[in-house]
N, C-alpha and C positions, 0 to 999 in steps of 0.2 A: 595551304591547308590550315585548318583551325588549330590554334595552339592549345595544348592540353593544360588545363588549369592546375596549379600546384595542389598537391594532395593536402587535404585538411588534416590528415593524420601526421603531417610533418610538425616537429616541435617548433614553436614560435620562439623567436629570439627575445631574451629578456633584456631590459635596459633600464636606464634611470632618466627621469625628466625633472628638471629644476631641483635636483638633489633628493628627490623622493623615489623610492623604489616602486616600480610598476607592480601592479597586482599580478599574482600568478595566473597564467593562461587558463581559461576555463576548458574543461574537458569537452571534446566534440560529442555532440549528440549522435549516437549511432544511427538512430532513425532518420535524422536529417541527412547524414552521409549516405545512407541507403537510398533515400529519395533522390539525391542529387546525381548519383551514378546512372540510374536509368534515364533520367532527364537528359544528361549529357550524351548518352548513347542514342537516344531518340533524335536529338539535334544533329548528331553526326550522320545518322542514317537518312534524315530528311535532306541534309546537304548533299549527300552522295546521290540521292534519288533525283535531286534537281540537276546535278551535273550530268547524270546519265540521260535524263530526259532532254537536256540541252543538246547533248551530242547527237541524239536521235533526230531532234528537230533540225539542227544545223545541217546534218548530213542529208536529210530528206528534202529540205526546203531551201537551203542556202542561208547565208547570214542575213541578207536583207529581208527575205520573206518570213523569217522566223519571228514570231511574236512571243513575248513573255507569257501571254495568256495561254498559248499553246504549250509552252514548257510547263507551266503550272498544271494544266489539265493532264498532261502526260505523267507528271510526277505525283499527281493526286494531292496537290496542295493548293491553298489559296494563292492568288497572284501576289497579294501583299506579303506572303511568307517569303517569297524570293527576295524581296527587298530587305529582309532581316539578315540575309547572307551576302547579297551582291547589290552593288550600287545601281547598275544598269546592265544592258545586254553586253556591252563591251567588257565590263569587269567580269561578267559571267564567262565570257569566252576566254579572257585572260586566265582565269582560275582553272578553266578546263584544260588549257594548254599546260599550265604549271602542274596540275594534278596528274595529268596523263603522261607527260613527258619528262618531268623532273627526275624520276628514278633512273631513266635511261641516260639523260644528260649528265647526271652526276657520275655515273659509271664511266662514260666516255671522257669526261673532264679529268677523271683520276687516272686515265690510261698512261700519261707520261711518267707517272710515279712508279709504274710497274717495271722493274728492271729485268725484262725479258727481251728476246729478239723481237724486233718490230713486227715481223711476220706473224708470230704467235699472238701478239696483242691484237693485230688487225683481224686475224681469223676469229679471235674471241669476240671482238666487236661485231663482226659480220654474223656470227652465230647468234649473238644476242639480238641483233636487228631482225633476223629471220623469225626467231621465237617470240620476241616481246614487242615487235612492231607489226610485222606482217601477220603474225599469228593472233593479233588482238585488235581492239577498236582504235588503238593508237594510230593505225594507218589512216583512219577516217579524219583524224585531226590534221594530219599532214596534207591529206588531199584537200581539205577545206582551205588551207593556206594557199595551196597551188591554184585552186579554182577561184577563190574569192579575194586573194591578197591584192591583186591589181585594182580591182574595183573598190576595195576598202583598205586603203593604205594603213589604217590604224591596226588592222589585223596582222598585216605583214610586220608592222613595227613591234607589236606584242611578241610575235614569234621570233623576230630578230633578237630582241633583248632577252627573252627567256631561254632561247635555244642556241641560235647562231653565235652570239658573242661568247658563249661558253664552250661550244663544241669546236669551232674553227681554230682558236688559239691552242687548244689541247692537241688537236690533230697536227697542227703545224709544229708544235714542240716535239711530238713523237716522231714525225718525219724528219725533222732537223737532226735529231739524235741518230736516226737510222742512216742518214747521209754521212754523218761524222763517223759512224761505225762501218761505213762502206757496205751497208745492207741493201742499198739502193744504187742503181747505176747512174742516177743523176739527181738533181735537187728539185725536179718538177713538182713533186708532192709537197715539198717544204714550201715552195713558192705559191702553189695553188692547192691547198689541202682540200678544197671542194671536190677535187678529182676523185678522192677516195670514196665519197658517197654517191658519185654521179650515177653508177649503175643501179644503185638502190632507188634513186629518184626516177630513173628511166623505167625500171620495173614497176614502180608504183603507178606512174602515169599510164604506161602501156597496158597493164592489167585492168586499170580502171576504164580505159577506152576500148581495148580490143581483147580483153581476157576471155570473153565468151567465144572468140574465134580462134585465138592462138595465145594461150597463156604462157608467160615466162616463168620458168622455175627460178625463184629468187635466190635460193641457195646456190644453184649452179652458176648463175650469172655472176654472183659475187665471188665465187671460188675461181671462175675463169678470169675475173678482173685481178684478183690477188696473184694468180699465176703469171699474168702479164706484167704485173708490177715487180714481183720478186723472183720470177722465174719458176718453172714447174719444179715440183719436188722430185728429187731423184728417188728411184725405187730402191728400197732397202734390201 
């Protein structure tokens, strides 16, 4: 995501150069500050429009068939404008993955720091996945990796570094702690943390292929999986 420029209203640090005091900082022109804010806002909106258009094009056409001309047309910008924000189609896809999934990845990566029973943490992750992945366009990004990653190894590499390398160690740490606390019957999840998200991937692929015939309820399959891992909750 674009970095926010330092506010011009912040005081400048005074200093000395070659024994001479620097002149006092000049006051910021309010009119200039007012002009710069809408400009930055327009740039951010244009960037978001390009990312949204890219997701639409990648989802509809696939990575190979998507042209930056089509992205520009959908975003209602000139093709050259895209190059002001992204180096090429791969860097556009990389930023799409980062922008769409980083908030989710950050929350999963922080899961081992939550000192709660593993089941509660896992149920929270499952609920977040249902609401903020399956309930949004984020699922389209993951589907793109599944469908295009083998033909375009660079896409899989981007996803691996942006998502997998952060999520898998976090889940492994969480499951290792659960084993140590005897919250799990064995260490299978600590050894293979990928098992935790396996039903979510199955649901994603199943619904993409067969959802019009027999759609899987994502929340139910994840809860069934959690019950298999931790045992069914006892009625209170």
